[in-house]
Structure formats: structure tokens, C-alpha cells
C-alpha positions, -999 to 999 in steps of 0.1 A, spaced: 562 636 -394 568 658 -361 567 698 -369 592 717 -364 621 738 -383 638 718 -408 673 704 -398 704 719 -418 727 702 -430 753 723 -402 730 713 -378 727 677 -392 765 675 -387 765 685 -351 741 662 -339 762 630 -355 790 648 -338 773 644 -305 759 610 -308 792 598 -324 816 611 -297 805 622 -268 778 600 -268 747 595 -239 755 627 -218 738 609 -191 750 579 -192 785 594 -194 779 614 -164 774 575 -148 811 570 -159 798 550 -190 802 555 -228 772 549 -247 769 560 -284 737 540 -292 719 579 -286 696 601 -309 688 639 -304 664 654 -279 654 688 -287 657 704 -248 634 734 -255 609 718 -281 616 724 -324 604 754 -335 622 778 -316 652 796 -340 679 775 -321 660 748 -317 681 725 -335 714 739 -319 696 734 -280 698 696 -282 713 669 -258 728 628 -274 705 609 -253 702 566 -250 666 556 -253 665 550 -217 676 585 -205 647 600 -233 620 580 -229 608 562 -197 604 527 -205 628 521 -229 663 514 -211 665 495 -179 643 497 -147 669 523 -128 672 551 -159 660 583 -153 645 600 -186 639 633 -195 608 620 -207 583 626 -186 605 629 -154 623 663 -166 628 674 -128 640 639 -121 667 641 -151 680 674 -142 682 669 -102 703 633 -108 722 648 -140 725 685 -143 704 713 -164 697 703 -199 717 738 -209 746 730 -180 746 696 -198 745 709 -236 781 737 -222 791 701 -210 791 680 -246 807 713 -265 835 719 -241 841 680 -243 841 680 -281 862 714 -281 884 694 -257 889 670 -279 894 692 -309 863 689 -327 852 718 -347 819 732 -331 799 754 -353 790 789 -342 758 780 -344 759 758 -317 781 778 -298 762 808 -297 724 786 -284 745 776 -258 756 806 -247 795 801 -249 797 830 -280 783 859 -286 763 870 -309 783 896 -334 
């Protein structure tokens, strides 16, 4: 079992929304739409906002050796990945902005964690 905090129902709904509707954000940056995705935690799984700070990524953009040779995976090539697609937090903001532009209701926790809404 992977160590970390438990995922809340609201966080799971957010993850599903990202994977099903945004798809792999790296593929999207390349002009592709790919919903064969899983959740990548930007800053580990143990911090308080860990399950809000996530990206939807396909296998090839998530783990090296699981996709095409041309794909840059965030694990273990974080610097190369960010140089090609943008910083991970900026990619999260882009995902949330896409959801909002398409009339999805983004949870307040995700908005706050991404820096798009101040904590009251």
C-alpha cells in the first residue's frame, strides 16, 4: 500500500473530473486528447493539500518506459518534463481553468490549493 493521506470523496470526484474531461495535460499540450490517465501527485501524498495538488497524466507522461520513446515522463525526468510542458502547478491551474471554462464545478479545496481562491 502506498503511504499517504486518505483521499476524500470530494477529492476523488475532482480526480475523476480531471481524468475523464481534461485528460492527460501533457498530451493536451501536444494537441492530443487522451483520457487513459491516472493521477500524479505534484508534491507527494502526505502533505495536507496533497490530493488537490494533482495532474491527470497518461502512463507515458507519468512513468518512464511506459509510453512512446518520444514521451517525456515526469518520473524520473521532472526538469525535462517541466521544460517541455510547463511547471506542474501551472499545469494544474490550466486544468482547473479548462474545467471552469467548460462549466464544471471545481471543488473549493482544489481552487485554494492551486492558488486560485484565497482561504477565508
